N, C-alpha and C positions, 0 to 999 in steps of 0.2 A: 691171578687177580688183576694183572695189568695187561693192557693191550695198547699197542702203539698205533697212532694214525697221525696224519697231517691235514690241516685245513688252511686253505688260502696261502699255502707255500711258506707260512711262518709259524703258525700256532702248532704246538705239539701237545699230545694228550696221553694220559694214562687212565686206567679204569679202576674204580673202587666199587666194591660190592658190599651192601649192607642188607640185613634181614631182621625180621621180627623174631626174637629169641623164642625157641621152643618152650623154655622155662618161664616165660613172662606170664605173670598171673592175669594180665589183661590181654593176653594173646587173642582170645576169641573175639573180644570187643574190637581190637585193632584190625583183625582180619575182616570183620564185618564192615568196618569203615572202608577198608581198602577194596572190598568187593562191590559195595553198593553206593558209596558216597564220595567218590573221587571225581575224576575228570569225565563229565558228561555220562556218569553212571557206568563208565568202562572199567571193568575190574582190574585191579593192580595185584600182581603177585606179591607175597610177603618177602620175597628177595628181589632187590633192585640193584642194577649197576648204573654207574654214572661216570662221565668223563670229568677229569680234572685237567686244567689247561696250563701250559707253560709256554715258553718261547718269547720272542721279541714282543714287547708291548703288553704282555699278560700281567695282571695284578695278582693273580692267584685266587681271585674271588671264586668260590665254588658255585656250582649250578644251584639256583634257588630251589629247584625241584628236589635236589638231593637234601638240602637243609629241611625242607618241608616234610619230606619222608622221614628223616631222622628225628624230627621233633615228635612225630607220632610214635616212632619206634621207642624213643626214650621216655615217653609220657608215663608218669607214675606218681607215687607219693601223693602230695597235696594237690597235684594237678590232675589226678585221675578222675575227678568229678566231671571233667570235660568229656569223658567217655560215657556218661549217663545218657539214657535214651532221649532225654529232653534236648540234648545238644547234638544228637546223632547226625542231623542234617547239616550242621554248621561246623562240626569239629575239624573237618579237613580244611575248610577255609581258615579257621583259627590257626592252623599249623603253618600258614604262610607268613605269620609274624611271630616274634618271640613270645613264648608262653609264660615262662618264669625264668628267673636267673639260674635256678637249679637245673631246669630242663635245658636251657641254652648252654650251660656249662657242660652237661653230659653230651650234648650234640657236638660241641667244639672238640671236646676230648675224644669223642668217638672218631672224628675225622683225623685228628692228630695221631691217635694210636694206629689207625689204618694206614696212614702215610708212612709212619715210622716202621711198621711191620713190613710193608711193601718194599721199602728201601733196604731193610735188612735182608730180604729174600732175593735181592737183585745182584748179589755179588757174582761176578763172572769175569770173563776175559775182557781185556782192554782192547778197544777197537783199533788203537794205534800199534798194537803188536803185529809186526810184520810176518810172524810165523803162522798167523791164523789163516784158515781157509777163507774163501770168499763168503761162504755161507755163515761161518762163525763170526766173521768180521761184521756182516750185516746184522746178525743177532746182537752183537755187542753195541752197535750203533743204535739199535732199537732200545736196548736197555738204558743207554745213556740219555736218549730223548725222554723216555718215561721218567727217569730219575729227575731230570730238570723240571718236569711238570709236577711231580710229587714234592720236590723241594720247594718250589714256588708256592704251592698250596699249603705246605707245612708252615712256611714263614707267615703267610696270611692268617692262618688259623691261630697261630701263637699270638699274633697281634690282637686278634679277636678276643682271645682268652683274657687279655689285660684290659678290655674295655666293656666287660659285661655289665658293669654298673651304669653305663651310659645309655643303655637301651631302654626302650619303653616296653613293658610287659603287659600281659592280658589284663591283669587286675587294674592297672593304671589306665589302660585304654577303656575298660568297662566303666570305671568311675567317671572318666572324662565324658563318655557318651551320655551318662546320666546327669552331667552337670555337677558332680560331687567332688571334683578334683581341686576346688579352690579352698583356701583356709576360711574357717568360720569367723564371722565378725558379728557384733551386736546388731548391726543394721540388718543382718540377714533375718532377724526375728520379725521384721516388719514385712508381713506378707500382703499388705494392702487391703486389710479388712476393716478400714474405717477409723483408724486412730487408736488411741490408748483408752482402755477401759478405766472408769472411775466409779467409786461408790455412788449408787443411785443414778448412774448415767444411762441405764438401759431404757429404751423407749418401747416398752411392751404394751400392747393393747389388749388388756385382759377383758 
């Protein structure tokens, strides 16, 4: 699951892989979106790998492309209407921003679970053990670097899980785009149609 690399001499990465579940009732719709409606119509596989970054100066913030992919993977329940054909050309763009609190929670927990599982699978030799061969010591150093990236991402995502109510979701953005996000007041009834109606006040030319 994890692959070590270095960038710029300081950043260290590990790799996480996610995929559309074979048992997902909306799998065919999601595969259709990935095949035809993503980046410049370039097909995306239902299984995708992403780097998570650690090291000096890293905040642990995940790749936005990973979160966008996971929002689609986790899409379901009351949010499944976004997979209807009427939204097919727009749904991938919708996934670039939070969809709903439930969907965002599933995304965050998906990353947390993946990080925790990867960390559990990384038990091995200590790089400081003087009895290790050069090759074994190098492998241990790789695991330690990956561990740092995973732990930094894990911390970040746990913080995200505590701030889900602070995000703006699809329904709120939609209402705002329609100008329906403000509270109603009596003045809103005045739509500028020429004042208040009174008995006998109509000026009809019969």
